C-alpha angles and dihedrals in degrees: 000000000000123000096255093056091048090053092048092053090052095049093050092070111120115215129206134188114262124198126171105142096163098052125068117231120247121248096045130125090220130029097268118174118207110206097204143342146143124272138175108288093229093068127086120226091252092055095052120108134155092284091062101050112108100178124018123216139183124202129201130164094214114086090204092060092086097107138128093266090058091046089057090055090057089047090054090054090050090050089057090050094049091046092056097035103054092171093062117104096185141002129214119217142171139202116206116193110179102309094333115101134183120191120212138197117199129186131174092281100049144291142278125206133205125236112276115260138178113248090207094057124077102337094216140072118226118224123211 
């Protein structure tokens, strides 16, 4: 198969929002519970495990819960994803606390987070 066809098959994946905060995901060493994420649309919630998560997310109703301890929880989820998806180079994640969100990018060396911003303010990012 040529490279263009391989890229097309990857981009045709349909994502859907996944939320099962009270149930641990299968395939984990510990009983980790992912609050939210995005998975391949063809899977049911019961089929999902760490190898199927495309984007990891954490939800909290308290805007003051955006702290380093919470960031580490998201990093632990990403570690589970990278352990079961050995072909992944990086993982995107988010932490939503009330209306405050911080977006993360993790690779196998660590992670980097955006500035926190309010999803109800502005709705756009200005570019220089």
